C-alpha positions in Angstrom: 78.2 93.9 118.8 80.1 91.3 117.4 81.8 94.4 115.1 83.2 95.7 118.7 84.7 92.2 119.8 86.0 92.3 116.3 88.2 95.6 116.6 88.5 94.7 120.5 90.3 91.6 119.1 92.7 93.4 116.2 93.1 96.0 118.6 94.7 93.7 121.3 96.5 91.5 118.6 97.7 94.6 117.2 99.1 95.9 120.1 101.3 93.0 121.3 102.0 91.1 118.4 102.2 93.8 115.5 104.6 96.1 118.2 106.5 93.2 119.5 108.9 93.5 120.4 108.3 96.8 121.7 112.1 98.0 122.7 114.1 99.8 121.0 111.5 100.2 118.3 108.7 98.4 117.4 109.6 95.7 114.7 107.4 96.2 112.4 108.7 100.1 112.4 112.0 98.6 111.2 110.6 96.4 108.9 108.7 99.0 107.1 111.6 101.0 106.8 114.2 98.8 105.0 110.9 98.3 102.5 110.1 101.6 101.9 114.4 102.4 101.9 114.2 99.7 98.6 114.2 96.4 100.7 117.9 95.6 99.9 119.2 92.5 101.3 115.7 91.2 102.6 115.2 87.9 102.3 112.2 85.5 102.9 112.4 85.3 106.2 112.3 89.2 106.2 109.3 89.1 104.1 107.8 86.4 106.2 108.3 88.5 110.1 106.7 91.3 108.4 104.1 89.6 106.8 103.5 88.5 110.6 104.0 91.5 112.4 101.6 93.5 109.7 98.8 91.3 109.9 97.5 92.4 113.5 97.4 96.1 111.1 95.9 94.9 108.5 93.0 92.8 110.3 92.2 96.6 112.6 91.9 98.1 109.4 89.5 96.0 107.8 87.5 95.4 111.2 87.4 99.3 111.2 85.8 99.9 107.9 83.1 97.0 108.1 82.4 98.7 111.4 81.4 102.2 109.6 79.6 100.4 106.7 77.7 99.0 108.7 
């Protein structure tokens, strides 16, 4: 049951903080495109922002893996 709570919390965080702001596109998608495009012009704040919006997704993947393993 505890793993279910971890997954639910991680999912809520990923869908709110991980995707914010929602319009015109989720912020993390723009940052990932920027990084995949070579990250030219990215500054420390941009990397910090990527980490902030990406952490809930990492947390969700970790919770799901933990749940699968048992």
